[in-house]
Every structure is written in structure tokens, then in C-alpha cells.
C-alpha positions in Angstrom: 69.8 8.9 35.0 67.8 10.6 32.3 64.3 9.3 31.7 63.8 8.5 28.0 60.6 9.6 26.4 58.7 6.8 24.5 57.3 8.1 21.2 54.1 6.4 19.9 54.1 6.1 16.1 51.2 8.2 14.4 49.9 5.0 12.7 49.3 3.4 16.1 47.3 6.5 17.1 45.3 6.5 14.1 44.5 2.7 14.5 43.7 3.3 18.3 41.1 6.2 17.2 39.6 4.0 14.5 39.2 1.0 16.9 37.5 3.3 19.6 35.2 4.8 16.8 34.3 1.4 15.5 33.4 0.2 19.0 31.2 3.3 19.6 29.6 2.7 16.3 28.9 -1.0 17.0 27.4 -0.1 20.5 25.1 2.5 18.9 24.0 0.2 16.0 23.3 -2.7 18.6 21.2 -0.3 20.8 19.3 0.7 17.9 18.5 -2.9 16.7 17.1 -3.7 20.3 14.5 -1.0 19.9 11.0 -2.2 19.4 10.0 -3.8 16.1 7.6 -2.1 13.9 3.9 -2.5 15.0 2.4 -5.7 13.4 -0.2 -5.1 10.7 -3.8 -4.2 11.8 -6.8 -6.3 11.0 -7.9 -6.3 7.3 -11.4 -5.4 6.3 -12.2 -9.1 5.7 -10.6 -9.9 9.0 -12.8 -7.3 10.9 -15.9 -8.5 9.3 -14.9 -12.2 10.2 -14.3 -11.5 13.9 -17.9 -12.0 14.7 -17.5 -15.6 13.7 -14.9 -16.5 16.3 -16.1 -17.2 19.9 -14.0 -17.5 23.0 -15.2 -19.9 25.6 -14.2 -21.5 28.8 -11.6 -18.7 29.5 -9.9 -19.0 32.8 -6.7 -17.8 34.4 -4.3 -19.5 36.8 -0.9 -19.1 38.2 1.9 -21.3 39.4 5.6 -21.2 39.9 8.1 -22.8 37.6 11.1 -24.7 38.4 13.2 -21.5 39.0 10.4 -20.0 41.3 9.2 -17.5 38.8 5.4 -16.8 38.7 3.8 -18.0 35.6 0.2 -16.7 34.7 -1.7 -18.8 32.4 -4.8 -18.1 30.3 -6.7 -21.0 28.9 -9.8 -21.4 27.0 -11.1 -22.5 23.6 -11.7 -20.7 20.3 -14.5 -21.7 18.0 -14.7 -20.8 14.2 -18.5 -20.4 13.5 -18.0 -19.0 10.0 -17.3 -20.8 6.7 -13.5 -20.0 6.1 -10.6 -21.8 7.3 -8.2 -19.9 9.4 -4.4 -20.2 9.4 -3.5 -17.7 12.0 -5.5 -15.9 14.7 -3.4 -13.7 17.0 -4.8 -12.0 20.2 -3.7 -9.0 22.2 -3.7 -9.4 25.8 -3.8 -6.1 27.7 -3.0 -6.2 31.4 -3.8 -3.2 33.7 -2.9 -1.9 37.1 -5.4 -0.9 39.9 -5.7 2.5 38.3 -6.6 1.3 34.8 -3.3 2.0 33.3 -1.8 -0.6 30.8 1.2 -2.3 32.4 1.6 -4.9 29.5 0.3 -5.5 26.1 1.3 -8.8 24.5 0.4 -10.2 21.1 0.3 -14.0 20.7 -1.0 -16.6 18.5 -3.9 -18.7 19.6 -4.3 -20.5 16.3 -1.4 -21.1 13.9 -0.7 -23.0 10.8 1.9 -25.1 12.5 -0.7 -26.4 14.9 -3.0 -27.2 12.0 -5.2 -23.9 11.8 -8.9 -23.7 12.6 -11.4 -25.3 10.1 -14.9 -23.9 9.8 -17.1 -25.2 12.6 -14.2 -26.6 14.6 -13.1 -25.6 18.2 -9.5 -25.6 19.6 -8.2 -25.2 23.0 -5.4 -22.5 23.7 -3.0 -22.0 26.5 -1.2 -18.6 26.8 1.6 -18.5 29.5 3.0 -15.1 30.7 6.1 -14.9 32.8 6.9 -11.2 32.6 3.9 -9.4 34.0 4.9 -6.4 36.1 4.2 -6.3 39.7 1.9 -3.3 39.4 -0.6 -5.7 37.5 -4.0 -5.7 39.2 -4.3 -9.5 39.1 -7.6 -9.3 36.9 -8.2 -11.2 33.7 -6.6 -9.1 30.9 -8.6 -7.6 28.1 -8.4 -10.0 25.1 -8.7 -8.6 21.7 -8.3 -10.3 18.3 -5.5 -8.6 16.6 -5.0 -10.6 13.4 -6.6 -13.1 11.3 -5.1 -14.9 8.3 -7.2 -17.1 6.2 -6.5 -20.5 4.9 -4.6 -23.4 6.3 
């Protein structure tokens, strides 16, 4: 018995190469899209001048476990607008450090938003910031909190 040799049509080879190339291209583009987004805008000149009118108070930190036994660290407190302008958005950078003073997590999160009604002049609002992805190397101290963005108006 003589074994017969199966010939693959050239069109099938070309289609196979195109499928492999397309798959690799898709994986490359998917990886690129998962890279860090561009940095958010810095404080404007008006916002830098207005920061002195924002007062954080009653800031505290606690931890608990959620339903799935994940550690949740919460920072709570209040923000007061002692200035004369209404605020639509205030974002804060929370910077967590390890015991050697190295940054292990920097997370930007809103503490005032238009969706929640903004912050009128003279008003005080409570905030609650939950964190569930702080690295184990964190020193368990209160993070540094820096106002990163202010948008005026409600």
C-alpha cells in the first residue's frame, strides 16, 4: 500500500497565515489598550488658589472584610467649602506608602461630584473612600491626601 500525500491548496495556506496575523494583531492592540490611561489634568491656576478654601475634617480610617473575605480599607471624613464659589467636582489623590516611604498605591477618587449635588459655598459634606486593592506592603498608616482637581459650578 502506497501512502498518498495530501496537498493543501495555496489559498488555505494564505487564509491560515492571515488568521494567525490577525489574531496576533488583535492581541497586540488589546494589550496596548490596557495600558495606563493618560494622566488626568493638573490643578488649574484658579483651582490652586481655591484649595485654601477647602477644609478636610473628622478624617479617619477603618478596615473590615467584605462578604468574600477581602480586606476593605475605608477613609471617611468631611469636606467644607469655606469659599464663595460652588464646586461641581473635587478629586483627591490618596497616596499609600510602605514602611520604607516608597509609594505602593496612588489612587485618584472624587469626594465631591455633580451627581451627588456638588458643594455650595459654606456647605460641608461627608465622604467615604473604600479601597480594596492596597498592596500587602502598605505600612497601614493614613495615606497622604492631596486635592488633585477642582471643577467649579454645580
